[in-house]
C-alpha positions as CSV (number, residue, x, y, z in Angstrom):
1,M,51.5,85.4,-79.3
2,V,54.4,84.4,-77.0
3,E,52.6,85.8,-74.2
4,A,49.4,84.3,-74.7
5,E,51.4,81.2,-75.1
6,R,53.2,81.7,-71.6
7,L,49.8,82.3,-70.3
8,Q,48.7,79.2,-71.3
9,Y,51.5,77.1,-70.3
10,H,50.8,78.3,-66.5
11,R,46.9,77.8,-66.8
12,F,47.9,74.4,-68.4
13,H,50.5,73.7,-65.5
14,Q,48.3,74.7,-61.8
15,S,48.5,71.5,-60.6
16,K,52.4,73.1,-59.3
17,F,51.4,76.4,-58.0
18,C,49.4,75.1,-55.2
19,S,50.2,76.6,-51.3
20,H,48.7,76.6,-48.2
21,Q,49.3,77.0,-44.7
22,L,50.6,73.8,-42.7
23,Q,47.9,74.4,-40.0
24,G,45.2,74.9,-42.5
25,L,46.6,71.5,-44.6
26,H,46.0,69.9,-40.9
27,E,42.1,71.0,-40.5
28,C,41.6,70.3,-44.0
29,L,42.7,66.1,-42.8
30,I,40.9,66.9,-39.8
31,Q,37.8,67.6,-41.5
32,G,38.3,64.7,-43.9
33,E,39.8,65.7,-47.3
34,T,42.2,63.5,-48.4
35,Q,43.3,65.3,-51.6
36,A,44.9,68.2,-51.8
37,A,42.9,69.7,-54.8
38,R,39.6,70.1,-53.3
39,T,41.5,72.8,-50.5
40,E,41.1,76.1,-53.2
41,K,40.0,76.9,-56.3
42,R,41.8,79.7,-57.6
43,V,43.7,80.2,-61.1
44,I,47.0,81.5,-59.9
45,L,49.7,83.6,-62.2
46,P,53.2,83.4,-60.1
47,S,55.8,86.0,-59.1
48,S,57.7,84.5,-61.9
49,F,55.6,85.6,-65.3
50,V,56.8,88.8,-66.3
51,G,54.8,91.8,-66.1
52,G,52.3,90.7,-63.6
53,P,50.8,91.4,-61.0
54,R,52.2,89.1,-58.5
55,Y,55.7,90.3,-60.3
56,M,55.0,93.9,-60.1
57,Y,54.0,93.5,-55.8
58,N,57.1,91.7,-55.1
59,N,59.7,94.0,-56.9
60,C,57.9,97.0,-54.8
61,K,58.2,95.0,-52.0
62,D,62.0,94.8,-53.0
63,A,62.2,98.4,-53.8
64,F,61.2,98.5,-49.7
65,A,64.0,96.6,-49.1
66,I,66.5,98.9,-50.9
67,C,65.1,101.9,-49.3
68,R,65.7,100.7,-45.8
69,Y,69.1,99.3,-46.6
70,A,70.1,102.4,-48.4
71,S,67.4,105.1,-47.6
72,Y,66.0,107.5,-49.1
73,P,66.1,108.2,-52.5
74,S,68.3,111.5,-53.8
75,Y,67.4,111.8,-57.6
76,F,64.6,110.6,-59.6
77,I,65.7,110.5,-63.2
78,T,63.5,109.6,-66.3
79,I,64.4,109.0,-69.7
80,T,62.4,109.2,-72.7
81,C,62.8,107.7,-75.9
82,N,63.5,110.1,-79.1
83,P,62.9,109.1,-82.4
84,D,65.0,112.2,-83.4
85,W,67.8,110.3,-82.2
86,T,70.8,109.8,-84.9
87,E,71.3,106.4,-84.4
88,I,67.7,105.2,-85.1
89,K,67.3,108.0,-88.1
90,D,70.0,106.4,-89.6
91,C,68.9,102.7,-89.4
92,V,65.3,104.2,-91.3
93,T,66.0,107.0,-93.9
94,D,67.8,104.8,-95.9
95,Y,64.7,102.8,-96.8
96,S,62.0,105.7,-96.5
97,L,61.0,104.4,-92.9
98,K,59.1,106.7,-90.1
99,P,60.9,105.5,-86.5
100,S,57.6,104.2,-86.1
101,D,57.9,101.3,-88.8
102,R,60.7,99.4,-86.7
103,P,60.3,99.4,-82.7
104,D,62.9,96.5,-82.2
105,I,65.1,99.5,-83.9
106,I,63.7,101.9,-81.3
107,S,64.0,99.1,-78.5
108,R,67.5,98.0,-79.1
109,V,68.7,102.0,-79.7
110,F,66.8,103.1,-76.3
111,K,68.4,99.9,-74.7
112,I,71.5,100.9,-75.5
113,K,71.7,104.4,-74.5
114,L,69.8,103.3,-71.1
115,D,73.2,101.3,-70.5
116,A,75.2,103.9,-71.2
117,L,72.9,105.7,-68.8
118,L,73.2,103.2,-66.0
119,K,77.0,103.0,-66.1
120,D,77.6,106.4,-66.1
121,L,75.3,106.4,-62.8
122,K,77.4,103.6,-61.6
123,D,80.7,104.9,-62.0
124,G,79.7,108.0,-60.5
125,S,80.6,110.6,-62.9
126,I,77.6,112.1,-62.1
127,F,76.0,111.8,-58.8
128,G,78.7,110.1,-57.3
129,K,79.2,106.4,-56.3
130,P,76.0,105.6,-55.4
131,K,74.9,102.9,-52.5
132,G,71.7,101.5,-54.6
133,I,69.8,101.4,-58.3
134,V,66.4,100.7,-59.0
135,Y,64.2,101.4,-62.7
136,T,61.7,99.9,-64.3
137,V,60.7,100.8,-68.0
138,E,57.4,101.3,-69.4
139,F,55.9,102.4,-72.8
140,Q,53.5,104.6,-73.7
141,K,50.9,104.5,-76.2
142,R,52.6,106.4,-78.7
143,C,55.2,103.3,-78.8
144,L,58.4,105.1,-77.5
145,P,59.8,103.2,-74.2
146,H,60.5,105.1,-71.1
147,C,62.5,104.6,-67.9
148,H,62.2,105.5,-64.5
149,I,65.3,105.4,-62.5
150,L,65.4,106.2,-58.3
151,L,69.2,106.5,-57.3
152,F,70.6,106.4,-54.4
153,V,74.0,108.2,-53.1
154,Q,76.2,107.0,-50.6
155,P,75.0,109.7,-47.4
156,A,78.5,111.6,-47.9
157,E,77.3,112.4,-51.2
158,K,73.5,113.6,-50.8
159,P,72.1,116.7,-52.0
160,R,71.5,118.9,-49.0
161,S,71.1,122.4,-50.2
162,S,69.8,124.1,-53.3
163,D,73.2,125.0,-54.2
164,D,73.8,121.3,-54.5
165,I,70.9,120.7,-56.5
166,D,71.9,123.7,-59.2
167,H,74.7,121.9,-59.3
168,H,73.1,119.1,-61.7
169,I,69.7,120.6,-62.4
170,S,69.3,123.8,-64.3
171,T,66.1,125.6,-66.1
172,D,68.1,128.2,-67.5
173,I,69.2,128.5,-71.5
174,P,72.2,127.5,-72.2
175,D,74.8,130.3,-73.4
176,E,74.5,130.2,-77.4
177,H,78.6,130.8,-77.3
178,T,80.2,128.9,-74.4
179,Q,77.9,126.2,-74.5
180,P,76.9,125.8,-77.9
181,K,75.9,122.4,-78.4
182,L,73.5,122.2,-75.6
183,Y,71.7,125.6,-76.5
184,S,71.1,123.8,-79.7
185,L,69.6,120.9,-78.1
186,V,67.3,123.4,-76.3
187,K,66.4,125.2,-79.2
188,K,66.1,122.1,-81.1
189,F,63.4,120.1,-78.7
190,M,62.0,123.1,-76.2
191,T,59.5,124.5,-79.0
192,S,58.3,120.9,-79.5
193,A,57.8,120.3,-75.6
194,I,55.5,123.3,-75.6
195,K,53.4,122.2,-78.5
196,Y,53.0,118.7,-76.9
197,L,52.4,120.2,-73.9
198,F,49.3,122.3,-75.0
199,K,48.3,119.4,-77.0
200,Y,48.3,117.6,-74.3
201,V,46.4,119.7,-71.6
202,H,43.3,119.6,-74.8
203,K,43.8,115.5,-75.6
204,G,40.2,115.0,-74.0
205,N,38.5,112.7,-72.6
206,D,39.9,108.9,-72.4
207,R,37.7,106.4,-74.4
208,V,37.5,103.1,-73.3
209,T,35.2,100.1,-74.4
210,A,33.4,98.4,-71.8
211,S,31.0,95.1,-71.8
212,F,29.0,93.4,-69.0
213,F,28.3,89.8,-68.7
214,R,27.1,86.7,-66.3
215,S,30.1,85.7,-64.9
216,H,28.2,82.4,-62.9
217,D,24.8,81.2,-62.7
218,S,23.9,81.7,-59.1
219,A,24.0,83.2,-56.2
220,D,25.5,79.6,-54.7
221,S,27.6,78.5,-57.2
222,A,31.5,78.7,-56.1
223,I,33.8,81.9,-57.7
224,T,37.0,80.4,-58.9
225,V,39.3,83.4,-58.9
226,D,40.9,83.3,-62.4
227,E,44.2,85.8,-62.0
228,I,45.5,85.2,-65.5
229,Q,41.9,86.1,-67.5
230,N,42.1,89.2,-65.1
231,Y,45.4,89.9,-66.1
232,Y,44.5,89.6,-70.0
233,D,41.1,91.6,-69.6
234,C,42.1,94.8,-71.8
235,R,45.7,94.1,-72.1
236,Y,47.3,96.2,-74.2
237,I,50.9,95.4,-75.9
238,S,52.2,98.2,-78.1
239,A,54.8,97.0,-80.7
240,C,57.5,98.0,-79.0
241,E,56.8,96.8,-75.7
242,A,56.5,93.2,-77.7
243,S,59.9,94.0,-79.6
244,W,61.5,94.7,-76.0
245,R,59.9,91.6,-74.6
246,L,60.9,89.3,-77.3
247,F,64.5,90.4,-77.0
248,G,64.4,89.4,-73.7
249,F,65.3,92.8,-71.7
250,E,64.9,93.5,-68.4
251,I,61.8,95.6,-67.5
252,Q,62.6,96.0,-64.3
253,F,66.3,96.3,-62.5
254,K,67.6,96.3,-58.7
255,E,70.7,97.1,-57.0
256,P,71.9,94.9,-54.5
257,N,69.8,91.8,-54.9
258,V,66.9,91.7,-52.2
259,I,66.4,87.9,-51.2
260,C,62.7,87.6,-49.5
261,L,63.0,85.9,-45.9
262,P,59.6,84.5,-44.8
263,F,58.5,84.8,-41.4
264,H,55.6,82.9,-39.9
265,L,53.7,81.4,-36.6
266,P,54.1,78.2,-35.6
267,N,53.0,75.6,-37.6
268,E,52.1,78.9,-40.3
269,Q,54.1,78.5,-42.6
270,N,53.5,78.1,-46.3
271,V,54.1,74.8,-47.5
272,L,53.8,74.2,-51.9
273,Y,52.5,71.2,-53.4
274,E,50.7,69.8,-56.2
275,D,47.1,68.9,-56.3
276,H,47.8,65.1,-56.9
277,Q,49.5,65.2,-53.9
278,L,47.6,63.4,-50.7
279,I,47.4,66.1,-48.2
280,E,48.8,63.8,-45.4
281,N,51.8,63.3,-47.6
282,V,52.4,66.6,-48.5
283,I,52.4,67.5,-44.3
284,E,54.8,64.5,-43.8
285,A,57.2,66.1,-46.1
286,A,56.8,69.9,-45.3
287,V,57.0,68.4,-41.2
288,S,60.5,66.8,-42.2
289,K,61.8,70.1,-43.7
290,D,62.8,73.2,-42.0
291,S,62.0,76.5,-43.3
292,M,64.3,79.5,-43.4
293,F,62.9,81.3,-40.0
294,I,62.9,78.0,-38.3
295,G,67.0,77.3,-39.6
296,W,67.5,80.2,-37.8
297,F,66.1,79.5,-34.9
298,K,68.1,76.6,-34.6
299,A,71.3,77.8,-35.8
300,N,70.6,79.8,-32.9
301,K,70.4,76.7,-30.7
302,D,73.3,75.6,-32.4
303,F,75.7,78.4,-32.7
304,D,77.4,80.6,-30.7
305,L,78.1,83.4,-33.6
306,A,74.4,82.7,-34.5
307,R,72.9,84.5,-31.4
308,T,75.1,87.7,-32.1
309,L,73.0,87.7,-35.5
310,T,69.8,89.1,-36.3
311,Y,67.6,87.3,-39.2
312,T,68.7,89.2,-42.0
313,E,72.4,89.6,-41.0
314,M,72.3,85.2,-40.6
315,W,72.1,85.0,-44.4
316,C,74.7,87.7,-45.2
317,T,77.3,86.0,-42.9
318,K,79.1,82.5,-43.3
319,L,78.9,80.5,-40.1
């Protein structure tokens, strides 16, 4: 319900999400258009909406930027919630409940475990001091959250041989006498892993219900791309995901931070406006305000130091 209300907010505030290239607005004005509302027909789901396609796309590009800065990730780590964790069982056993009855507890405990793992990764006690971290939280159909983590370590600490990898990863069963705790964990959970493996292989076909409908009356009618409806159609939200989102927990994390630096050809910078504005006023406001890219060129003209910096270095250095 909360997500539906957020989507409704974006649907009823579409006037604030209009954008166009400056050159395109000039062409609309030449063709006789005066109202900005007539320049396009599209229902936008902005990148600020958590979980939307634009949100995911931008985060993917940010992750690529971290990869460019920190080189290829050294480790891909997955942590999945275990409903048999003591912290979860202690909260539900006394009330004769199953872990699946309390998705709020599952989400809170998983967040605590995830934060503890990230703390260990950041202090360098496991794989060495990281240069960057990217993670995304997802939710299984059986309602358990899990997290995929990309760890970028310092160049001197990257694994370079099979011995380096064996130092962190082992497929051997721990010794019952020298490592009793690890042995008991493997013994407890690996019999169930075998059962899960065969059940997963023979789980049967995926099922989906589909329907056909007529989207518009004629071939000549204008088609409005509704990004909100496209996102909403067939959207499945589990109880754990709903709890996670209601608690305000992040579904993605990046470190270091990434700043998007736009670039464009002359007069092709992207212009934001509201649909009630006149195109002439939108163009006038856009011309009077420099984009970040144009600001870099002007800084190169006015400051000696700026001419020694790249576009990226400019916004990370104080002149």
